C-alpha positions in Angstrom: 26.1 8.2 -20.5 24.1 4.9 -21.8 22.8 4.5 -18.6 21.7 7.7 -18.2 20.6 6.8 -22.5 18.5 3.4 -21.1 17.0 5.2 -17.9 16.1 8.0 -20.1 14.3 6.0 -22.5 12.7 3.5 -19.8 10.4 6.6 -18.6 9.5 7.9 -21.6 7.8 3.9 -21.9 6.7 3.3 -18.9 5.0 7.0 -19.4 3.3 5.9 -22.8 2.2 2.4 -21.2 0.7 4.7 -18.6 -1.1 6.4 -20.7 -2.3 3.1 -22.9 -3.1 1.5 -19.9 -4.3 3.6 -16.8 -4.0 2.4 -12.8 -7.0 2.0 -11.5 -7.9 3.1 -8.7 -8.2 -0.6 -6.7 -11.0 0.0 -4.2 -13.8 2.2 -7.5 -11.5 1.1 -10.2 -11.7 4.4 -11.0 -9.1 5.9 -14.3 -9.5 9.2 -14.0 -5.4 10.3 -11.8 -4.0 7.2 -12.6 -3.1 6.1 -9.1 -3.9 3.1 -6.9 -5.3 4.9 -4.4 -8.1 7.6 -6.1 -8.2 11.4 -4.0 -12.1 10.5 -3.5 -11.1 7.4 -2.3 -7.8 8.9 0.0 -11.1 10.8 1.3 -12.3 8.5 2.8 -9.0 7.6 5.3 -9.2 9.3 9.2 -5.6 9.5 10.4 -6.4 9.3 14.1 -4.3 10.7 16.7 0.3 10.1 16.8 -0.4 9.4 20.3 0.7 5.9 21.5 -3.3 4.0 21.4 -2.1 1.7 24.6 0.4 0.3 26.0 2.0 -2.8 26.1 5.0 -4.1 29.1 5.8 -0.2 28.5 6.1 -0.5 24.8 4.1 2.0 23.0 1.3 0.7 20.6 0.6 3.2 17.2 -2.8 2.8 14.5 -2.9 4.8 11.3 -6.2 5.1 11.2 -9.7 3.1 11.8 -10.1 -0.8 9.5 -13.5 0.3 7.7 -13.8 1.9 4.2 -10.8 2.4 1.9 -8.9 0.8 4.0 -10.4 -2.5 4.7 -10.8 -2.7 1.3 -7.5 -2.4 0.3 -6.1 -5.0 3.1 -9.3 -7.5 2.1 -7.7 -6.9 -2.0 -4.1 -7.1 -0.4 -4.5 -11.3 0.9 -7.7 -12.5 0.2 -7.8 -11.0 -3.8 -4.3 -11.2 -4.9 -4.0 -7.5 -5.8 -0.1 -7.1 -4.4 0.0 -3.9 -5.3 -2.2 -3.1 -2.8 0.8 -3.1 -0.4 2.6 0.1 -2.3 -0.8 2.6 -1.1 -1.4 0.9 2.3 2.4 1.4 2.6 1.9 5.4 2.0 -0.6 5.3 4.7 1.5 3.9 7.2 4.5 6.0 6.3 2.3 9.0 6.6 0.9 8.7 10.1 4.4 7.3 10.8 5.5 10.8 9.7 3.8 12.1 12.4 4.5 10.4 15.9 7.4 12.1 17.8 10.0 9.2 18.1 12.3 9.7 15.5 15.4 7.5 16.5 16.9 4.8 13.9 15.0 1.5 13.3 14.4 -2.0 12.0 11.0 -2.8 10.7 10.1 -6.8 11.1 6.5 -8.0 11.1 4.7 -10.9 12.0 6.0 -13.7 9.5 3.2 -16.3 7.3 3.4 -19.8 8.0 5.1 -21.3 5.9 2.0 -23.5 4.2 -0.1 -20.1 4.5 2.6 -18.7 2.2 2.8 -21.6 -0.2 -1.1 -21.4 -0.1 -1.0 -17.7 -0.9 1.6 -17.2 -2.9 3.4 -14.3 -0.9 3.8 -13.5 2.2 1.4 -10.0 2.0 3.3 -8.2 5.6 6.3 -9.0 3.4 4.9 -6.9 0.6 4.2 -4.0 3.0 6.9 -3.9 4.8 9.3 -3.6 1.5 7.0 -0.9 -0.2 7.4 0.5 3.6 11.8 0.2 3.9 11.8 2.0 0.2 9.9 5.0 2.1 11.7 4.9 5.4 15.4 4.6 3.9 14.3 1.6 7.4 16.2 -1.9 6.9 14.1 -4.7 6.8 15.0 -8.0 9.1 12.9 -10.7 7.0 14.6 -13.4 9.0 15.4 -12.2 13.0 11.4 -14.1 13.8 9.9 -17.7 11.9 6.7 -18.6 12.6 6.6 -22.8 13.5 3.7 -24.1 13.9 0.3 -23.4 12.2 -2.5 -21.2 13.5 -6.5 -20.4 12.8 -6.7 -16.8 11.3 -6.9 -14.7 13.9 -10.3 -13.4 13.4 -11.4 -17.0 13.6 -10.3 -17.9 16.7 -12.2 -17.9 19.8 -8.9 -17.1 22.0 -6.9 -14.9 20.1 -4.2 -15.2 22.8 -4.0 -19.3 23.5 -4.3 -19.4 19.5 -1.1 -17.6 18.4 1.2 -18.6 21.7 4.3 -20.3 21.3 4.1 -19.8 17.4 7.1 -18.1 16.8 10.7 -18.1 17.0 13.4 -16.0 17.3 16.6 -17.0 14.8 19.3 -16.8 17.7 21.5 -16.2 14.2 19.8 -12.7 13.6 20.2 -11.1 16.9 24.2 -10.2 15.9 22.6 -7.5 13.4 20.4 -6.0 16.3 22.9 -3.3 17.1 21.4 -0.1 18.9 18.9 0.2 16.6 15.3 0.2 17.8 12.8 -2.9 16.4 9.7 -0.9 14.8 7.3 -3.9 14.4 4.5 -3.4 12.0 1.4 -5.0 11.4 -2.2 -4.5 9.0 -5.1 -5.3 11.6 -4.8 -4.9 16.0 -7.6 -6.0 17.5 -6.8 -7.3 21.0 -3.4 -7.1 20.0 -2.0 -10.7 20.8 0.1 -11.4 17.7 2.3 -8.4 18.4 2.2 -9.3 22.8 3.2 -13.0 21.4 6.2 -11.5 18.9 7.1 -8.4 22.4 7.0 -11.5 24.0 9.9 -13.2 22.6 12.4 -10.1 22.0 12.0 -9.6 25.4 13.6 -12.9 26.9 16.5 -11.8 24.3 16.9 -8.5 25.9 15.1 -6.6 23.1 13.4 -3.9 24.5 13.7 -0.6 22.2 10.2 -1.8 20.4 7.5 0.2 19.0 4.6 -1.2 17.7 3.0 0.1 14.0 -0.1 -0.8 12.8 -2.2 0.1 9.4 -5.3 -0.1 11.7 -7.2 -1.0 14.3 -11.0 -2.8 15.0 
C-alpha cells in the first residue's frame, strides 16, 4: 500500500513538473506537445525498407533512416552538444523500424564502444545511452562488456581510409563469451557509411565462432 501511494504521488509530482516545465522538442525547440521530438519534426523522418540493405560475410545490415533532417540533428545533439535525452527519441526510431524486420529471435544487444579517453572527454558513451533506451523498449539484454576498444582512432568521418583507421582497435572480452548462448547478436550503431566499424566487430565475433549476427543502425549516409 505504501509503495502504491509513493508511485501515485510521484506520478502527480511528475505531471505537475511537466505542466510547469514543458519539455521542448530537441530539434525545433517547440514545447507544444511536451515531446522530445514533436509531431512536425517526426514527419521529417523517412523510414527505409525493412529488407537488408547490404550483406557482409552473410551478415545482414539494416538501417532505419537516412542521415538527414531530424535524425541528423538528434544524433549531432547527442554526440556533440551533450543533449543526452536525444538517446530516447533515437532509440524509439530504431525500435519502430526494428518492429518491421521479420527476423524475430532472441537477441543480445551490443554496440561499438568508445575508447575510454573519448568517453571521459565527452562525459558519457552515446551508444551506451541509445542501447539502454532500446533495451527498455525491446526487453533485450545489453552486453556492455563483450567488446572493448583498446586504442584511440580518428573519428571515422575524418579518416581517409576508414577500414585501416579502425583495424585492430577492438578486442573481445573472453570472460563474456560464456554469457552468449543461443541468442543472436544484435549489433547496433548510430550511423553507417562504409560499414568499416561494424565489419571489424563482425570479424572479431566470427573468430570466436559467433556467427548469428544482425547489424542495425539508426541511419546511413
